[in-house]
C-alpha positions as CSV (number, residue, x, y, z in Angstrom):
1,M,0.0,0.0,0.0
2,W,2.7,2.5,1.0
3,K,4.7,1.7,-2.2
4,C,1.7,2.8,-4.3
5,S,1.4,6.0,-2.3
6,L,5.1,6.7,-2.7
7,Q,4.9,6.1,-6.5
8,R,1.9,8.5,-6.8
9,Y,3.8,11.0,-4.7
10,L,6.9,10.8,-7.0
11,V,4.7,11.1,-10.1
12,L,3.1,14.2,-8.6
13,I,6.5,15.7,-8.0
14,V,7.6,15.0,-11.6
15,V,4.4,16.6,-13.0
16,L,4.9,19.7,-10.9
17,V,8.5,20.1,-11.9
18,V,7.7,19.6,-15.6
19,T,4.8,22.0,-15.4
20,A,7.0,24.6,-13.6
21,A,9.7,24.2,-16.3
22,M,7.1,24.6,-19.1
23,Q,5.7,27.7,-17.4
24,S,9.2,29.2,-17.0
25,A,10.0,28.5,-20.6
26,T,6.8,30.1,-21.7
27,E,7.6,33.2,-19.6
28,S,11.1,33.4,-21.0
29,V,9.9,33.3,-24.6
30,A,7.5,36.2,-23.9
31,Q,10.2,38.1,-22.1
32,E,12.7,37.5,-25.0
33,A,10.1,38.9,-27.4
34,E,9.7,42.0,-25.4
35,L,13.4,42.5,-25.2
36,I,13.8,42.1,-29.0
37,A,11.1,44.7,-29.5
38,V,13.1,47.1,-27.3
39,L,16.2,46.6,-29.5
40,R,14.2,47.4,-32.6
41,S,12.4,50.4,-31.1
42,D,13.4,54.0,-30.7
43,A,14.5,53.3,-27.1
44,G,17.6,55.0,-25.7
45,L,21.0,53.7,-25.2
46,Q,20.4,52.8,-21.5
47,E,17.2,50.8,-22.3
48,K,18.8,48.9,-25.2
49,S,21.9,48.1,-23.1
50,A,19.7,46.7,-20.3
51,A,17.9,44.6,-22.9
52,C,21.2,43.2,-24.1
53,R,22.1,42.2,-20.5
54,Q,18.9,40.4,-20.1
55,L,19.3,38.6,-23.4
56,A,22.8,37.4,-22.3
57,R,20.9,35.3,-19.8
58,I,17.8,34.1,-21.6
59,G,18.5,34.8,-25.3
60,T,18.0,32.2,-28.0
61,K,18.4,32.0,-31.8
62,E,15.3,34.2,-32.0
63,A,17.3,37.2,-30.7
64,V,20.2,36.8,-33.0
65,P,19.0,38.9,-35.9
66,A,18.1,41.8,-33.7
67,L,21.4,41.7,-31.9
68,A,23.3,41.3,-35.2
69,E,21.8,44.6,-36.4
70,L,23.6,46.3,-33.6
71,L,27.1,44.9,-34.3
72,A,28.1,47.9,-36.4
73,D,26.7,50.4,-33.8
74,E,29.6,52.3,-32.2
75,E,27.7,52.6,-28.9
76,L,25.9,49.3,-28.7
77,S,28.2,46.9,-30.5
78,H,29.9,45.8,-27.3
79,M,26.5,45.1,-25.5
80,A,25.3,43.2,-28.6
81,R,28.3,40.9,-28.5
82,Y,27.9,40.5,-24.8
83,A,24.4,39.1,-25.5
84,L,25.4,37.0,-28.5
85,E,28.5,35.2,-27.0
86,P,26.5,33.0,-24.6
87,I,23.9,31.9,-27.1
88,T,24.7,28.4,-28.2
89,D,23.0,28.4,-31.6
90,P,25.3,28.3,-34.7
91,S,23.5,31.3,-36.2
92,V,25.5,33.5,-33.8
93,N,28.8,32.4,-35.5
94,E,27.3,33.1,-38.9
95,A,26.1,36.5,-37.8
96,L,29.5,37.4,-36.5
97,R,31.3,36.2,-39.6
98,D,28.9,38.3,-41.8
99,A,29.6,41.3,-39.6
100,L,33.3,41.1,-40.3
101,G,32.9,42.9,-43.6
102,N,30.2,45.3,-42.4
103,T,31.9,46.8,-39.5
104,Q,35.0,48.9,-38.9
105,G,37.0,50.4,-36.1
106,R,36.3,49.3,-32.6
107,P,33.1,47.4,-33.5
108,Q,35.0,45.3,-36.0
109,L,37.8,44.5,-33.5
110,G,35.1,43.4,-31.1
111,V,33.5,41.1,-33.6
112,I,36.9,39.6,-34.3
113,G,37.4,39.0,-30.6
114,S,34.0,37.4,-30.2
115,L,34.7,34.9,-33.0
116,G,37.8,33.9,-31.0
117,V,35.8,33.6,-27.8
118,R,33.3,31.3,-29.5
119,R,36.1,29.3,-31.1
120,D,34.3,29.3,-34.4
121,T,36.4,27.0,-36.7
122,K,34.7,28.3,-39.8
123,A,36.0,31.7,-38.9
124,V,39.7,30.8,-39.4
125,E,39.7,31.5,-43.2
126,P,37.9,34.9,-43.1
127,L,39.9,36.0,-40.0
128,S,43.2,35.1,-41.8
129,E,42.4,37.8,-44.3
130,W,42.5,40.4,-41.5
131,L,46.0,39.3,-40.5
132,E,47.3,41.5,-43.3
133,T,45.7,44.7,-42.2
134,A,47.6,46.7,-39.7
135,E,44.5,47.8,-37.7
136,T,43.1,44.3,-37.2
137,A,46.2,42.0,-37.4
138,Q,46.7,41.7,-33.6
139,A,43.1,41.1,-32.8
140,A,42.8,38.5,-35.6
141,A,45.9,36.7,-34.5
142,R,44.7,36.4,-30.9
143,A,41.2,35.3,-32.1
144,I,42.7,32.6,-34.4
145,G,44.9,31.5,-31.5
146,N,41.8,31.1,-29.3
147,I,40.2,28.9,-31.9
148,G,43.2,26.6,-31.5
149,T,42.8,24.1,-34.3
150,P,45.5,22.7,-36.6
151,T,44.0,24.9,-39.4
152,A,44.3,27.9,-37.1
153,A,47.9,27.1,-36.4
154,E,48.7,26.8,-40.1
155,A,47.1,30.2,-40.8
156,L,49.3,31.8,-38.2
157,Q,52.4,30.0,-39.2
158,K,51.9,31.1,-42.8
159,A,51.5,34.7,-41.7
160,L,54.5,34.8,-39.3
161,P,57.4,35.2,-41.8
162,N,55.7,38.1,-43.6
163,T,54.3,40.1,-40.6
164,T,55.5,43.4,-39.4
165,E,57.5,43.9,-36.2
166,D,54.5,45.5,-34.5
167,N,52.3,42.5,-35.2
168,Q,54.8,39.7,-34.7
169,M,54.2,39.3,-31.0
170,A,50.4,39.0,-31.5
171,I,50.9,36.2,-34.0
172,C,53.4,34.4,-31.8
173,E,50.9,34.7,-28.9
174,G,48.2,33.2,-31.1
175,L,50.5,30.3,-32.0
176,L,51.2,29.7,-28.3
177,R,47.5,29.7,-27.6
178,C,47.0,27.2,-30.4
179,A,49.7,24.9,-29.1
180,E,48.2,25.0,-25.6
181,A,44.7,24.2,-27.0
182,L,46.0,21.3,-29.1
183,A,47.9,19.8,-26.1
184,A,44.7,20.1,-24.0
185,E,42.7,18.3,-26.7
186,G,45.0,15.4,-26.9
187,E,47.2,16.3,-29.9
188,P,50.7,16.6,-28.2
189,E,52.6,16.1,-31.4
190,S,51.0,19.1,-33.1
191,S,51.5,21.1,-30.0
192,Q,55.1,20.2,-29.7
193,A,55.7,21.1,-33.4
194,I,54.5,24.6,-32.8
195,Y,56.5,25.0,-29.6
196,D,59.7,23.7,-31.3
197,E,59.3,26.0,-34.3
198,L,58.9,29.1,-32.1
199,R,61.8,28.2,-29.7
200,G,64.0,27.6,-32.7
201,R,63.4,30.9,-34.4
202,S,66.0,33.6,-33.9
203,D,63.8,36.4,-35.3
204,V,61.1,36.3,-32.5
205,P,61.3,38.1,-29.2
206,P,63.1,36.3,-26.3
207,A,59.9,36.2,-24.3
208,V,58.3,34.1,-27.1
209,R,61.3,31.6,-27.2
210,A,61.1,31.3,-23.4
211,A,57.3,30.6,-23.5
212,A,57.8,28.1,-26.3
213,L,60.5,26.3,-24.3
214,R,58.2,26.1,-21.3
215,G,55.4,24.7,-23.5
216,A,57.7,22.2,-25.2
217,I,58.9,20.8,-21.9
218,L,55.4,20.5,-20.5
219,A,54.0,19.0,-23.6
220,R,56.6,16.2,-23.5
221,G,56.1,15.3,-19.9
222,S,59.0,13.3,-18.5
223,E,60.5,13.2,-22.1
224,G,61.0,16.9,-21.8
225,I,63.7,16.5,-19.1
226,P,66.6,16.6,-21.6
227,L,65.3,20.0,-22.8
228,L,65.1,21.2,-19.2
229,V,68.7,20.1,-18.4
230,E,70.0,21.7,-21.6
231,A,68.4,25.0,-20.8
232,L,69.7,24.9,-17.3
233,H,73.3,24.8,-18.6
234,G,72.8,27.1,-21.5
235,D,73.9,30.7,-21.9
236,D,70.5,32.3,-21.9
237,Y,69.2,33.0,-18.4
238,G,65.7,33.7,-19.6
239,L,65.5,30.2,-21.1
240,A,66.9,28.7,-17.9
241,A,64.2,30.5,-15.9
242,A,61.5,29.3,-18.3
243,A,62.8,25.8,-17.9
244,V,62.6,26.0,-14.2
245,R,59.1,27.4,-14.4
246,A,58.1,24.4,-16.5
247,A,59.8,22.1,-13.9
248,M,57.7,23.7,-11.1
249,E,54.5,22.9,-13.1
250,S,55.6,19.3,-14.0
251,P,54.6,16.5,-11.6
252,G,56.6,13.3,-11.3
253,R,59.6,11.9,-9.5
254,E,61.8,12.0,-12.6
255,V,61.6,15.8,-12.7
256,T,62.5,16.1,-9.1
257,D,65.5,13.7,-9.5
258,A,66.7,15.7,-12.4
259,L,66.6,19.0,-10.4
260,V,68.5,17.4,-7.5
261,T,71.1,15.9,-9.9
262,E,71.7,19.2,-11.7
263,L,71.8,21.4,-8.6
264,P,75.5,20.9,-7.7
265,K,76.5,21.1,-11.4
266,T,75.0,24.5,-12.2
267,S,76.4,28.0,-11.7
268,S,75.4,30.0,-8.6
269,E,73.0,32.0,-10.7
270,R,71.2,28.9,-11.8
271,K,71.4,27.2,-8.4
272,G,69.1,29.9,-7.0
273,L,66.4,29.0,-9.6
274,L,66.7,25.3,-8.8
275,I,66.5,25.9,-5.1
276,L,63.2,27.8,-5.6
277,A,61.9,25.0,-7.8
278,L,62.8,22.3,-5.3
279,A,61.1,24.2,-2.5
280,D,58.0,24.6,-4.6
281,R,57.8,20.8,-5.1
282,G,57.7,20.4,-1.4
283,E,59.2,16.9,-1.4
284,S,61.3,15.9,1.7
285,R,63.7,13.8,-0.4
286,V,65.2,17.0,-1.9
287,L,66.2,18.1,1.7
288,P,69.8,16.9,1.6
289,A,70.6,18.8,-1.6
290,V,69.1,22.0,-0.2
291,L,70.9,21.6,3.1
292,D,74.2,21.3,1.3
293,V,73.6,24.8,-0.1
294,A,72.3,26.1,3.3
295,T,75.6,25.1,4.9
296,S,77.8,26.4,2.1
297,D,79.7,29.7,2.1
298,E,77.7,31.2,-0.7
299,G,75.8,34.0,1.1
300,P,72.9,34.8,-1.3
301,L,72.3,31.1,-2.1
302,R,72.2,30.3,1.6
303,L,69.4,32.8,2.0
304,L,67.4,31.1,-0.7
305,A,68.1,27.8,0.8
306,F,66.8,29.0,4.2
307,R,63.6,30.1,2.5
308,A,63.3,26.7,1.0
309,L,63.8,25.0,4.3
310,K,60.8,26.8,5.7
311,R,58.7,24.6,3.4
312,I,60.6,21.3,3.3
313,G,62.7,21.3,6.4
314,D,62.4,18.9,9.4
315,A,64.2,18.2,12.7
316,S,67.4,17.3,10.9
317,C,67.8,21.0,9.9
318,V,67.9,22.3,13.4
319,P,71.7,22.0,14.1
320,P,72.9,23.7,10.9
321,L,70.2,26.4,11.1
322,L,71.1,27.1,14.7
323,D,74.8,27.5,13.8
324,A,73.8,30.0,11.1
325,A,71.4,31.8,13.4
326,A,74.2,32.3,15.9
327,G,76.7,33.5,13.3
328,D,78.1,36.9,12.7
329,S,76.0,37.9,9.6
330,D,72.8,39.6,10.7
331,E,71.1,38.9,7.4
332,V,72.0,35.2,7.5
333,S,71.1,35.0,11.2
334,Q,67.6,36.4,10.7
335,A,66.9,34.2,7.7
336,A,68.0,31.1,9.7
337,I,65.8,32.1,12.6
338,E,62.8,32.6,10.4
339,S,63.3,29.1,9.0
340,L,63.6,27.6,12.5
341,E,60.4,29.4,13.5
342,S,58.6,27.7,10.6
343,L,59.8,24.1,11.1
344,Q,57.0,21.8,12.2
345,G,57.0,19.1,14.9
346,K,57.6,18.4,18.6
347,T,61.0,17.0,17.8
348,V,62.1,20.4,16.7
349,D,60.7,21.9,19.9
350,G,62.6,19.3,21.9
351,Q,65.9,20.1,20.3
352,I,65.5,23.8,21.0
353,V,64.5,23.3,24.7
354,G,67.3,20.7,25.3
355,R,70.0,23.2,24.2
356,I,68.9,26.3,26.2
357,S,70.5,25.5,29.5
358,D,74.0,24.7,28.2
359,A,74.1,27.3,25.4
360,Q,76.2,30.5,25.7
361,G,76.4,33.9,24.1
362,K,74.3,34.6,21.0
363,M,73.3,31.0,20.7
364,R,71.6,31.2,24.1
365,Q,69.7,34.3,23.1
366,V,68.6,32.7,19.8
367,L,67.3,29.5,21.5
368,I,65.5,31.6,24.1
369,G,63.9,33.7,21.4
370,L,62.8,30.6,19.4
371,A,61.2,29.1,22.5
372,G,59.0,32.2,22.8
373,Q,58.2,32.5,19.1
374,R,57.3,28.9,18.8
375,R,55.4,29.1,22.1
376,I,57.0,26.0,23.5
377,A,55.4,25.5,26.9
378,A,58.0,22.9,27.9
379,A,60.7,25.6,27.7
380,A,59.3,27.5,30.8
381,P,61.7,25.9,33.4
382,A,64.8,26.7,31.3
383,L,63.5,30.2,30.7
384,W,63.0,30.8,34.4
385,Q,66.6,29.7,34.9
386,A,67.7,32.1,32.2
387,V,65.9,35.0,34.0
388,E,68.8,34.8,36.5
389,D,71.5,34.9,33.9
390,P,74.3,37.5,34.6
391,D,73.9,38.7,31.0
392,A,71.2,41.4,30.9
393,N,70.4,40.7,27.3
394,V,69.7,37.1,28.1
395,R,67.5,38.0,31.1
396,V,65.4,40.4,28.9
397,A,65.1,37.8,26.1
398,A,64.0,35.1,28.7
399,L,61.3,37.4,30.2
400,V,59.9,38.3,26.7
401,S,59.7,34.6,25.8
402,L,58.1,33.7,29.2
403,G,55.2,36.0,28.2
404,N,54.5,33.6,25.3
405,V,54.9,30.3,27.1
406,M,54.2,30.5,30.8
407,E,50.9,29.6,32.4
408,P,48.8,32.3,34.1
409,A,49.2,30.5,37.4
410,D,52.9,31.5,37.4
411,L,52.0,35.2,36.9
412,P,52.8,36.1,40.6
413,K,56.5,35.4,39.8
414,L,56.6,38.0,37.1
415,I,54.6,40.5,39.1
416,S,56.9,40.1,42.1
417,R,59.9,40.7,39.9
418,L,58.3,43.7,38.3
419,A,57.6,45.2,41.8
420,T,61.3,45.0,42.7
421,T,63.3,45.5,39.5
422,R,65.3,48.6,39.1
423,D,66.4,47.9,35.5
424,T,64.6,49.9,32.9
425,A,65.0,47.3,30.0
426,E,64.0,44.5,32.3
427,A,61.0,46.4,33.6
428,A,59.8,46.9,30.0
429,A,60.3,43.2,29.2
430,L,58.5,42.2,32.4
431,D,55.7,44.6,31.6
432,Q,55.2,43.1,28.1
433,A,55.4,39.6,29.4
434,I,52.8,40.3,32.0
435,R,50.5,41.8,29.4
436,D,50.9,38.8,27.1
437,V,50.1,36.4,30.0
438,C,47.2,38.4,31.2
439,L,45.6,38.6,27.7
440,R,45.8,34.8,27.5
441,A,44.3,34.2,30.9
442,E,40.8,32.8,31.2
443,D,40.1,34.6,34.5
444,Q,40.8,38.3,33.7
445,E,39.5,39.5,37.1
446,A,41.8,37.2,39.0
447,V,44.7,38.4,37.0
448,A,43.8,42.0,37.7
449,A,43.6,41.3,41.4
450,K,47.1,39.9,41.4
451,L,48.4,42.9,39.5
452,A,46.7,45.3,42.0
453,E,48.4,43.7,44.9
454,T,51.8,44.7,43.6
455,L,51.1,48.5,43.5
456,A,51.8,49.0,47.2
457,T,55.4,47.6,47.0
458,A,56.4,48.4,43.4
459,D,59.1,50.8,42.6
460,P,57.6,54.3,41.7
461,A,59.0,54.1,38.1
462,V,57.2,50.7,37.6
463,K,53.8,51.7,39.0
464,G,52.8,53.5,35.8
465,R,53.5,50.3,33.8
466,I,51.3,48.3,36.2
467,L,48.5,50.8,35.8
468,D,48.8,50.6,32.0
469,T,48.6,46.8,32.1
470,L,45.5,47.1,34.3
471,N,44.0,49.2,31.5
472,I,44.7,46.6,28.9
473,V,43.3,43.8,31.1
474,G,40.2,45.9,32.0
475,G,37.3,44.8,34.2
476,T,36.0,45.6,37.6
477,N,39.2,44.8,39.6
478,S,41.4,46.7,37.2
479,L,39.2,49.9,37.4
480,A,39.0,49.6,41.2
481,A,42.8,49.4,41.4
482,V,43.3,52.5,39.2
483,A,40.6,54.3,41.2
484,S,42.5,53.6,44.4
485,A,45.7,54.9,42.9
486,A,43.9,58.1,41.8
487,R,42.9,58.7,45.4
488,D,46.4,57.9,46.8
489,G,48.3,60.5,48.8
490,D,51.3,60.1,46.5
491,E,50.8,62.8,43.8
492,L,53.1,61.0,41.4
493,L,51.0,57.9,41.6
494,R,47.8,60.0,41.2
495,D,49.3,61.6,38.2
496,E,49.9,58.2,36.6
497,A,46.4,57.0,37.5
498,F,44.7,60.0,36.0
499,R,46.8,59.6,32.9
500,V,45.7,56.0,32.5
501,L,42.0,56.9,33.1
502,G,42.3,59.4,30.3
503,S,42.8,56.5,27.9
504,W,40.6,53.9,29.6
505,K,39.4,51.3,27.2
506,S,35.8,51.0,28.3
507,A,33.0,53.2,29.2
508,D,32.6,51.9,32.7
509,A,35.1,54.5,34.0
510,A,32.6,57.3,33.5
511,P,30.9,57.3,36.9
512,L,34.4,57.1,38.6
513,L,35.6,60.1,36.7
514,L,32.7,62.2,37.8
515,E,33.3,61.1,41.4
516,L,37.0,61.9,41.2
517,F,36.2,65.3,39.7
518,H,34.0,66.3,42.6
519,A,36.4,64.9,45.2
520,E,39.6,66.3,43.7
521,S,41.0,69.7,44.8
522,N,44.0,69.8,42.4
523,P,42.9,71.7,39.3
524,K,45.1,69.7,37.0
525,F,43.5,66.4,38.0
526,K,40.0,68.0,37.8
527,I,40.6,69.0,34.2
528,R,41.9,65.5,33.4
529,A,38.9,63.9,35.0
530,V,36.3,65.9,33.1
531,R,38.1,65.6,29.8
532,A,38.4,61.8,30.2
533,Y,34.6,61.8,30.9
534,I,34.0,63.8,27.7
535,R,36.2,61.4,25.8
536,I,34.1,58.5,26.8
537,A,31.0,60.3,25.6
538,R,32.7,61.0,22.3
539,Q,34.4,57.7,21.5
540,F,32.5,54.7,22.9
541,D,29.4,53.0,21.6
542,M,26.4,53.5,23.9
543,P,22.6,54.1,23.7
544,A,21.8,57.6,22.4
545,E,20.0,58.6,25.6
546,T,23.0,57.6,27.6
547,R,25.3,59.8,25.5
548,A,22.9,62.7,25.7
549,A,22.7,62.4,29.4
550,M,26.5,62.3,29.7
551,C,26.8,65.5,27.5
552,R,24.3,67.3,29.8
553,T,26.3,66.2,32.8
554,A,29.6,67.3,31.3
555,L,28.3,70.7,30.4
556,A,27.0,71.2,33.9
557,T,30.2,69.8,35.5
558,A,32.9,71.5,33.4
559,T,34.2,74.8,34.7
560,R,36.3,75.8,31.7
561,D,34.9,77.0,28.4
562,A,37.4,75.0,26.5
563,D,36.1,71.8,28.0
564,K,32.5,72.8,27.4
565,Q,33.4,73.4,23.7
566,L,34.6,69.7,23.6
567,V,31.1,68.7,24.6
568,L,29.6,70.7,21.8
569,E,31.8,68.8,19.4
570,V,30.3,65.6,20.7
571,L,26.8,66.9,20.1
572,L,27.6,67.6,16.5
573,R,29.2,64.2,16.0
574,Y,26.0,62.4,17.1
575,P,23.2,64.7,15.8
576,S,19.7,64.2,17.1
577,Q,16.9,66.4,18.3
578,E,17.9,65.8,21.9
579,M,21.5,66.8,21.1
580,Q,20.2,69.9,19.3
581,A,18.2,70.8,22.4
582,I,21.3,70.5,24.5
583,A,23.1,72.8,22.1
584,L,20.3,75.4,22.3
585,E,20.5,75.3,26.1
586,A,24.3,75.8,25.9
587,A,23.8,78.8,23.6
588,H,22.5,80.8,26.5
589,D,26.0,80.9,27.8
590,P,27.7,84.0,26.1
591,A,31.0,82.2,25.9
592,L,29.5,79.3,24.0
593,K,26.8,81.1,22.0
594,D,28.6,81.1,18.6
595,Q,29.9,77.6,18.9
596,A,26.5,76.3,20.0
597,M,24.9,78.1,17.1
598,L,27.3,76.4,14.7
599,V,26.3,73.0,16.2
600,V,22.6,73.8,15.6
601,M,23.3,74.8,12.0
602,G,25.5,71.8,11.5
603,M,22.7,69.5,12.7
604,A,20.2,71.3,10.5
605,S,22.5,70.7,7.5
606,K,22.3,67.0,8.4
607,G,18.5,67.1,8.4
608,I,18.0,67.4,12.2
609,N,15.0,69.7,12.8
610,R,15.7,71.6,9.6
611,A,12.2,73.2,9.6
612,E,12.9,74.8,13.0
613,L,16.3,76.2,12.1
614,G,15.2,79.8,12.1
615,K,13.5,79.4,15.4
616,A,16.4,77.6,16.9
617,L,18.9,80.3,15.8
618,A,16.6,82.9,17.4
619,Q,16.5,80.9,20.6
620,A,20.3,80.8,20.4
621,G,20.4,84.6,20.4
622,Q,21.0,84.9,16.7
623,T,18.6,87.0,14.6
624,P,18.8,87.4,10.8
625,V,21.0,90.2,9.5
626,E,21.5,92.0,6.2
627,L,24.9,90.5,5.2
628,E,27.0,91.5,2.3
629,I,30.4,90.0,1.4
630,I,32.5,92.9,0.0
631,K,35.7,91.0,-0.7
632,A,37.3,87.7,0.4
633,E,40.8,86.6,-0.2
634,Y,42.5,83.2,0.7
635,G,46.2,82.4,0.8
636,A,49.5,83.4,2.3
637,D,52.1,86.1,1.5
638,K,51.8,87.0,-2.2
639,K,50.0,83.8,-3.1
640,I,46.5,85.1,-2.7
641,K,43.3,83.8,-4.3
642,D,40.1,85.9,-4.7
643,V,37.3,83.7,-3.3
644,T,34.6,86.5,-3.0
645,A,32.2,84.8,-5.4
646,T,32.4,81.4,-3.7
647,L,31.9,82.9,-0.2
648,R,28.9,84.9,-1.4
649,K,27.4,81.7,-2.6
650,Y,27.3,80.3,1.0
651,A,26.7,83.5,2.9
652,K,23.1,83.6,4.1
653,S,21.3,85.9,6.6
654,Y,23.3,84.9,9.7
655,R,26.8,85.7,10.9
656,I,27.8,82.1,10.6
657,I,28.8,81.0,7.1
658,F,28.5,77.2,6.8
659,L,30.8,75.9,4.0
660,P,30.2,72.5,2.2
661,S,33.5,71.2,3.3
662,E,35.7,71.5,6.5
663,S,38.6,72.2,4.1
664,Y,39.0,75.7,2.7
665,N,41.1,74.2,-0.1
666,T,38.2,72.0,-1.1
667,T,35.6,74.7,-0.9
668,F,37.7,77.3,-2.7
669,G,38.9,75.0,-5.5
670,G,42.5,74.4,-4.6
671,D,45.5,75.3,-2.4
672,P,46.9,78.7,-3.4
673,A,50.0,78.4,-1.2
674,Q,51.1,74.8,-0.6
675,G,53.1,73.9,2.4
676,V,52.3,76.9,4.5
677,V,49.5,78.0,6.8
678,K,47.0,80.2,5.0
679,Q,44.5,82.8,6.1
680,L,41.0,83.8,5.0
681,K,40.5,87.6,5.0
682,I,36.9,88.8,4.7
683,K,35.7,92.3,4.3
684,Y,31.9,92.4,4.9
685,R,29.0,94.7,5.8
686,I,26.3,93.8,8.4
687,D,23.2,96.0,8.5
688,G,25.1,98.7,6.7
689,K,28.2,98.7,8.9
690,E,31.5,97.6,7.5
691,A,34.0,95.3,9.2
692,E,36.9,92.9,8.5
693,V,38.0,89.6,10.0
694,T,41.0,87.4,9.4
695,L,40.6,83.6,10.1
696,N,43.2,80.9,10.2
697,E,42.9,78.1,7.6
698,N,39.8,75.9,8.1
699,A,38.5,77.9,11.0
700,T,34.7,78.1,11.5
701,I,33.5,81.3,9.8
702,I,31.7,83.4,12.4
703,L,31.6,87.1,11.5
704,P,31.9,89.5,14.5
705,L,29.3,92.3,14.7
706,P,30.8,95.6,13.4
707,K,31.5,98.1,16.1
């Protein structure tokens, strides 16, 4: 019973799918007819271009005649070909071939290219005729090359001896395309014949011979190895490089063996090419050959070998690489260290850790650095031992590496040392190590608590570093520790605490900053507190109502006009009706009136309460005036530009002139005096009274009332 139901269900699905497909096909036919009608109508360029784009998706042979009519059109030829190329019907090829003789200039070149894209074999003969015309030879050669048949190759080979120097490269390129196509279609002998002809010609560019050699090697497979070896030892570096490129693209053990065999036989110049090729193959059996070069005295080649070992090296490379890393050459040392950092495997880690304790001098520093870069946790005991080394450089290196490998549980050791150290370099290394460990710790609050405990006993020069680290760790305990420092009786510690609060990395410091402002008697710290509070309102993400409330609080709290002006900048950065209302309230302060008015206008320019702009300005104490710009000049020294007409354009009925850009150079159409500070001098008349004002570059334009 259930089998019959399942069969009926499957039949229903098939019927639905077929019905949907038939409906879709019917809709496509109707849509295609509409698009064809657009092409044959008086529609504009944009409409016809859009129709071509649609036909590129749904077009059939029905659309070919209408599209073919556009092939000679200078403006629509490209779009017509764009629509024709995907249509599979043979009539497209016929239409394109017919258009060869009916087009000229760019449309004709496009038609030639489309025949190549469609690989129309019947187009070889007519395209060959265009190889003899200067304007079309290059396009025809490339198109014939794309067709890529034996007949196409013959046409290009016939044209090559008689072509001009300007068109020679295009014909050679076409032949190379033919050879590649023939190889892909299972005709290696025809492909090889083309490559061999081109690489044997002395009258073609070197790049062509190099490309032909590469193709000849690839087309022959393992039988191309003799050609590869011959080129490696030849006089032409370009051919040698092409041969190596072919080797990098050729799979198989035989090619690898040939490269390894030839490596010691070639010149230094060619060795570099072979090393890169061997590294690219990524086979471990080439390692001994590369290691031989890495341990040689040929400096540049050693660097290449080290790069290769980053890909193919293993634990056997550790001893020679360490010797190089500890050597006198900084360049060689750095390259060897980078290779050691890249080697994979626990065995490599084990060799590095096992050598740290007994190593001396530069080797000891190299091993310590590698332990940190490779994040070898097992190296921690040896690194703690190195922290007590008499060599200051070793101690610093060990501390830095400990930051990458030690467990957070051992953090008290670093903190204790930081609290007692008197060495500046060591303190910096400890500071960085502590930060690295803290950022990896799962329990950030516990880490912060441990850091806070050290503040009481730490050296004064180190306390600032601890506070900075608390800022990086963040969280409740960190903020509480910095707050405690800000209330401390030691003014130097308070100074550091307020500095850190000025760059606190989260908004949770805002309530503390207000509390400190009201509790503090030192004007310097009060200024820092309120500015840090304003910074939080300006920089951090928060709900709009929270930001607005902070701005109101900041305006009510700040005692200096400069700080209140910072709040006005926050209002303009986050425009809203609430922020505009705050600006209007601030405008009642005579010292803030002009700045607040600018904020109101700025918000209006961004669409905030634009309809109420006049009323808002009146509330801000600004009434319309009769303003006339008499003359305006912008520049410096003798490099002055008359900008009267531009300024008049933006001057309205208020003393503020709101420019479209914050940059005077942008507004006034260029920089009249590059590299120096410029000024804007304005001579104006307000309500019949004349006045002048000089403003520094990019200053807000607020015109004082004439006296």
